[in-house]
DRENDRENBA-987407 format. One record per residue (C-alpha): residue number from 1; x, z, y. Coordinates in Angstrom, 3 decimals, m for minus. Layout:
r seq:NUM; u:X; w:Z; v:Y
...
***
This chain:
r seq:1; u:79.274; w:104.514; v:106.632
r seq:2; u:79.328; w:104.415; v:102.673
r seq:3; u:83.061; w:102.138; v:101.547
r seq:4; u:82.625; w:101.895; v:97.213
r seq:5; u:85.845; w:100.721; v:96.069
r seq:6; u:86.802; w:99.617; v:92.598
r seq:7; u:88.802; w:102.270; v:90.565
r seq:8; u:91.751; w:100.584; v:90.018
r seq:9; u:91.940; w:100.547; v:94.595
r seq:10; u:90.992; w:104.363; v:94.090
r seq:11; u:94.282; w:105.073; v:92.346
r seq:12; u:96.025; w:103.404; v:94.862
r seq:13; u:94.438; w:104.899; v:97.383
r seq:14; u:95.750; w:108.024; v:96.139
r seq:15; u:98.965; w:106.948; v:94.985
r seq:16; u:99.199; w:105.862; v:98.438
r seq:17; u:98.286; w:109.980; v:99.963
r seq:18; u:99.991; w:111.724; v:97.188
r seq:19; u:103.246; w:109.795; v:98.373
r seq:20; u:102.750; w:110.542; v:101.944
r seq:21; u:102.752; w:114.406; v:101.280
r seq:22; u:105.949; w:114.571; v:98.867
r seq:23; u:107.780; w:111.877; v:101.703
r seq:24; u:105.998; w:114.909; v:103.880
r seq:25; u:107.725; w:117.541; v:102.184
r seq:26; u:111.409; w:115.760; v:102.300
r seq:27; u:110.934; w:114.539; v:106.023
r seq:28; u:110.285; w:118.310; v:107.465
r seq:29; u:114.062; w:119.006; v:105.661
r seq:30; u:117.474; w:118.720; v:106.390
r seq:31; u:118.357; w:115.052; v:104.130
r seq:32; u:120.573; w:113.180; v:103.071
r seq:33; u:120.771; w:108.781; v:104.087
r seq:34; u:121.826; w:107.172; v:101.229
r seq:35; u:123.328; w:103.456; v:101.424
r seq:36; u:121.730; w:100.372; v:99.194
r seq:37; u:123.690; w:97.512; v:97.975
r seq:38; u:122.138; w:95.850; v:100.912
r seq:39; u:123.480; w:98.496; v:103.683
r seq:40; u:119.845; w:99.794; v:103.681
r seq:41; u:119.375; w:102.724; v:103.675
r seq:42; u:117.432; w:105.614; v:101.247
r seq:43; u:116.776; w:108.897; v:100.718
r seq:44; u:115.615; w:111.511; v:98.349
r seq:45; u:111.643; w:110.368; v:99.958
r seq:46; u:111.900; w:107.134; v:99.281
r seq:47; u:112.494; w:107.708; v:95.580
r seq:48; u:110.028; w:110.972; v:95.523
r seq:49; u:107.362; w:108.311; v:96.615
r seq:50; u:108.576; w:106.037; v:94.437
r seq:51; u:108.342; w:108.169; v:91.502
r seq:52; u:104.832; w:109.436; v:92.317
r seq:53; u:102.895; w:105.871; v:93.421
r seq:54; u:104.551; w:104.407; v:89.723
r seq:55; u:102.997; w:107.385; v:87.992
r seq:56; u:99.192; w:106.046; v:88.283
r seq:57; u:99.523; w:102.578; v:88.903
r seq:58; u:100.890; w:102.788; v:85.416
r seq:59; u:96.866; w:103.750; v:84.760
r seq:60; u:95.857; w:100.839; v:86.280
r seq:61; u:98.301; w:98.918; v:83.295
r seq:62; u:99.046; w:95.644; v:86.324
r seq:63; u:102.251; w:94.817; v:86.605
r seq:64; u:104.493; w:96.291; v:89.318
r seq:65; u:106.667; w:95.433; v:92.483
r seq:66; u:108.315; w:97.804; v:93.910
r seq:67; u:110.928; w:98.205; v:96.251
r seq:68; u:112.542; w:100.977; v:94.982
r seq:69; u:111.724; w:99.423; v:91.266
r seq:70; u:114.639; w:97.777; v:89.496
r seq:71; u:114.088; w:93.607; v:89.948
r seq:72; u:112.228; w:92.194; v:87.363
r seq:73; u:113.261; w:88.155; v:86.807
r seq:74; u:110.425; w:85.910; v:88.124
r seq:75; u:110.319; w:84.455; v:84.544
r seq:76; u:108.704; w:86.871; v:83.927
r seq:77; u:106.359; w:87.774; v:87.231
r seq:78; u:104.932; w:84.026; v:87.050
r seq:79; u:103.007; w:84.567; v:83.889
r seq:80; u:101.185; w:87.622; v:86.387
r seq:81; u:98.270; w:86.605; v:87.724
r seq:82; u:97.117; w:90.198; v:89.423
r seq:83; u:99.982; w:92.782; v:90.114
r seq:84; u:100.694; w:95.677; v:92.997
r seq:85; u:103.897; w:95.253; v:95.021
r seq:86; u:104.692; w:98.680; v:96.607
r seq:87; u:107.111; w:100.045; v:99.599
r seq:88; u:106.702; w:103.404; v:99.178
r seq:89; u:108.572; w:104.307; v:101.838
r seq:90; u:108.020; w:101.841; v:104.669
r seq:91; u:110.297; w:102.352; v:107.803
r seq:92; u:113.104; w:104.285; v:106.282
r seq:93; u:115.527; w:103.943; v:109.486
r seq:94; u:112.194; w:105.162; v:111.502
r seq:95; u:112.255; w:108.127; v:108.885
r seq:96; u:116.030; w:108.975; v:109.277
r seq:97; u:115.218; w:108.640; v:113.302
r seq:98; u:112.426; w:111.742; v:113.095
r seq:99; u:110.271; w:108.997; v:115.355
r seq:100; u:107.611; w:109.042; v:112.691
r seq:101; u:106.364; w:105.596; v:112.344
r seq:102; u:106.588; w:105.216; v:108.768
r seq:103; u:104.123; w:104.294; v:106.113
r seq:104; u:103.234; w:103.996; v:102.105
r seq:105; u:102.240; w:100.183; v:101.962
r seq:106; u:99.970; w:99.641; v:98.470
r seq:107; u:98.447; w:96.037; v:97.251
r seq:108; u:96.494; w:94.255; v:95.019
r seq:109; u:97.834; w:90.876; v:94.628
r seq:110; u:96.179; w:87.939; v:92.824
r seq:111; u:97.453; w:84.355; v:91.755
r seq:112; u:99.929; w:84.944; v:94.993
r seq:113; u:96.792; w:86.421; v:97.489
r seq:114; u:97.058; w:89.928; v:98.459
r seq:115; u:92.937; w:90.757; v:98.009
r seq:116; u:93.476; w:94.553; v:98.591
r seq:117; u:95.378; w:97.356; v:100.380
r seq:118; u:96.092; w:100.331; v:101.194
r seq:119; u:98.936; w:102.087; v:103.838
r seq:120; u:98.913; w:106.209; v:104.261
r seq:121; u:100.533; w:106.976; v:108.240
r seq:122; u:101.637; w:110.563; v:106.591
r seq:123; u:102.910; w:111.985; v:109.542
r seq:124; u:98.825; w:111.333; v:111.287
r seq:125; u:98.009; w:111.643; v:107.945
r seq:126; u:95.510; w:108.278; v:108.675
r seq:127; u:94.512; w:106.505; v:105.751
r seq:128; u:93.854; w:102.054; v:106.691
r seq:129; u:92.490; w:100.221; v:103.943
r seq:130; u:90.786; w:96.527; v:102.985
r seq:131; u:89.327; w:94.546; v:100.299
r seq:132; u:89.260; w:91.370; v:100.796
r seq:133; u:86.702; w:90.434; v:98.904
r seq:134; u:84.149; w:92.388; v:100.731
r seq:135; u:85.337; w:91.651; v:104.135
r seq:136; u:86.554; w:95.446; v:104.431
r seq:137; u:88.083; w:97.414; v:106.478
r seq:138; u:88.453; w:101.161; v:107.619
r seq:139; u:90.281; w:103.814; v:108.858
r seq:140; u:90.285; w:107.815; v:107.452
r seq:141; u:91.458; w:110.462; v:108.806
r seq:142; u:92.538; w:112.792; v:106.341
r seq:143; u:93.202; w:117.016; v:106.280
r seq:144; u:96.245; w:118.855; v:104.367
r seq:145; u:96.702; w:114.778; v:102.430
r seq:146; u:93.265; w:115.437; v:100.338
r seq:147; u:91.351; w:112.213; v:99.667
r seq:148; u:88.537; w:112.355; v:97.612
r seq:149; u:85.683; w:109.763; v:97.040
r seq:150; u:82.969; w:111.561; v:98.630
r seq:151; u:84.840; w:111.138; v:101.684
r seq:152; u:84.513; w:107.417; v:102.161
r seq:153; u:81.177; w:108.278; v:102.776
r seq:154; u:83.279; w:108.564; v:106.632
r seq:155; u:85.435; w:106.220; v:107.272
r seq:156; u:85.234; w:104.778; v:110.546
r seq:157; u:84.732; w:100.722; v:109.825
r seq:158; u:87.712; w:98.492; v:111.353
r seq:159; u:85.733; w:95.565; v:113.926
r seq:160; u:89.145; w:94.436; v:115.839
r seq:161; u:87.242; w:92.231; v:118.836
r seq:162; u:88.880; w:89.983; v:120.712
r seq:163; u:88.055; w:90.080; v:124.788
r seq:164; u:90.917; w:91.845; v:126.084
r seq:165; u:91.478; w:91.065; v:129.188
r seq:166; u:95.455; w:90.732; v:128.337
r seq:167; u:97.515; w:89.247; v:125.374
r seq:168; u:98.921; w:93.218; v:123.733
r seq:169; u:101.897; w:91.934; v:121.281
r seq:170; u:103.232; w:94.303; v:119.321
r seq:171; u:107.370; w:93.523; v:117.779
r seq:172; u:109.157; w:96.006; v:115.551
r seq:173; u:110.671; w:98.435; v:117.236
r seq:174; u:113.982; w:98.902; v:115.267
r seq:175; u:114.197; w:94.982; v:113.660
r seq:176; u:113.873; w:92.882; v:117.198
r seq:177; u:115.250; w:89.556; v:117.554
r seq:178; u:116.946; w:87.020; v:119.578
r seq:179; u:113.592; w:84.251; v:118.150
r seq:180; u:111.349; w:86.808; v:118.872
r seq:181; u:112.434; w:87.397; v:122.287
r seq:182; u:112.284; w:83.269; v:122.783
r seq:183; u:108.874; w:83.333; v:121.553
r seq:184; u:107.159; w:86.161; v:123.629
r seq:185; u:109.139; w:83.945; v:126.634
r seq:186; u:107.133; w:81.062; v:125.981
r seq:187; u:104.271; w:83.585; v:126.137
r seq:188; u:104.809; w:84.521; v:129.056
r seq:189; u:105.417; w:81.554; v:130.646
r seq:190; u:102.014; w:79.882; v:130.034
r seq:191; u:100.620; w:82.268; v:132.950
r seq:192; u:98.810; w:85.003; v:130.537
r seq:193; u:99.022; w:88.551; v:130.998
r seq:194; u:101.180; w:90.188; v:128.021
r seq:195; u:101.107; w:93.553; v:126.990
r seq:196; u:104.590; w:94.394; v:124.749
r seq:197; u:104.252; w:97.283; v:122.912
r seq:198; u:107.127; w:98.228; v:119.861
r seq:199; u:106.311; w:100.276; v:116.797
r seq:200; u:107.803; w:100.964; v:113.324
r seq:201; u:106.505; w:100.151; v:109.949
r seq:202; u:104.102; w:98.803; v:108.784
r seq:203; u:101.483; w:99.585; v:111.393
r seq:204; u:102.348; w:97.396; v:113.498
r seq:205; u:99.309; w:95.199; v:110.589
r seq:206; u:96.878; w:98.406; v:111.360
r seq:207; u:97.524; w:98.573; v:114.965
r seq:208; u:96.309; w:94.608; v:115.112
r seq:209; u:93.513; w:95.244; v:112.540
r seq:210; u:91.482; w:97.935; v:114.369
r seq:211; u:91.281; w:96.125; v:117.721
r seq:212; u:94.536; w:97.934; v:119.350
r seq:213; u:96.990; w:94.704; v:119.523
r seq:214; u:96.368; w:90.812; v:119.302
r seq:215; u:99.715; w:89.701; v:118.406
r seq:216; u:102.691; w:90.896; v:115.368
r seq:217; u:104.613; w:87.444; v:115.968
r seq:218; u:107.907; w:88.199; v:113.680
r seq:219; u:111.107; w:86.168; v:113.202
r seq:220; u:112.757; w:88.826; v:111.801
r seq:221; u:113.958; w:89.461; v:108.043
r seq:222; u:111.336; w:90.479; v:105.762
r seq:223; u:110.437; w:91.917; v:101.606
r seq:224; u:106.792; w:91.361; v:100.008
r seq:225; u:106.456; w:94.581; v:100.137
r seq:226; u:107.395; w:94.937; v:103.926
r seq:227; u:103.852; w:92.941; v:104.038
r seq:228; u:101.805; w:92.687; v:101.329
r seq:229; u:99.342; w:95.679; v:102.009
r seq:230; u:99.093; w:94.971; v:106.111
r seq:231; u:98.128; w:90.812; v:104.920
r seq:232; u:95.152; w:92.594; v:102.858
r seq:233; u:93.811; w:94.718; v:105.816
r seq:234; u:94.178; w:92.125; v:108.423
r seq:235; u:92.428; w:89.281; v:105.982
r seq:236; u:89.757; w:91.711; v:105.735
r seq:237; u:89.092; w:91.924; v:108.985
r seq:238; u:89.598; w:87.376; v:109.623
r seq:239; u:92.982; w:88.249; v:110.830
r seq:240; u:95.416; w:85.617; v:109.579
r seq:241; u:99.091; w:86.030; v:109.194
r seq:242; u:100.524; w:82.282; v:109.277
r seq:243; u:104.158; w:81.692; v:108.080
r seq:244; u:105.715; w:80.416; v:111.527
r seq:245; u:105.707; w:76.295; v:111.176
r seq:246; u:103.092; w:75.794; v:109.043
r seq:247; u:99.510; w:75.806; v:107.542
r seq:248; u:99.764; w:78.665; v:105.419
r seq:249; u:99.310; w:82.579; v:105.096
r seq:250; u:102.227; w:84.908; v:103.666
r seq:251; u:102.816; w:84.309; v:99.331
r seq:252; u:103.041; w:86.276; v:97.108
r seq:253; u:104.827; w:87.190; v:93.699
r seq:254; u:107.028; w:84.560; v:94.803
r seq:255; u:110.385; w:84.152; v:93.124
r seq:256; u:112.610; w:84.717; v:95.846
r seq:257; u:110.719; w:87.639; v:97.401
r seq:258; u:111.985; w:87.447; v:101.131
r seq:259; u:108.678; w:86.309; v:103.457
r seq:260; u:109.582; w:83.335; v:106.041
r seq:261; u:109.422; w:83.989; v:109.759
r seq:262; u:105.430; w:84.921; v:110.142
r seq:263; u:102.621; w:85.652; v:113.001
r seq:264; u:99.517; w:87.754; v:112.975
r seq:265; u:96.561; w:86.294; v:115.226
r seq:266; u:92.901; w:86.296; v:115.398
r seq:267; u:91.681; w:83.469; v:113.092
r seq:268; u:90.834; w:80.561; v:115.062
***
């Protein structure tokens, strides 16, 4: 399959891969863990990946919201029609625990809607990309953290199916909540066979976009940079990321960058 990507999207893909390469350099040695103001962990890998991504994305002249950049006032952001939303190292707890389930997330958001997303899984050297305008999402296996346009002819297009006998439900490895447990308990009361799997970071979005799972309920705090890239990849294959108790999907570049609770599931 030969996939064509806009120039800005190629920049984002290259940024994610090189950030992943920097992350792995830190991962393969001893590293220190610090605490941010909100008590969440941060490492040298977060900062190195963020520097790498900023350097690339600035070429596009599109503003950037990143977990590790300084906060930008909504008085400025509300005038943006487009922006990048970045988590340079999603799953820092997974990184610190060395279970491999961490990613690089980059999304392009247009008027609050994610239109492009890339998630790079450095440990497996797997690249996930979604372009909503083309209704196209794909996976690409890299070698030695090397990406070039010519590799786009070798992608595996994602086309998830719903014809599984059991309902495969994903939950967060590090951020499970009582509300999530109640939601799953209610699902089990329907009598439909359910398989549960815990996995870290934005890989849950990738698993659903690949068709390896069907549902991801999230009843615990997340930020826009945790979800934007995965949201785009899922939307590209007709999977929605719905706010709980609402008919709307998650929205981005809001005044408050926290997400409400949400559920990732196939469109009806």
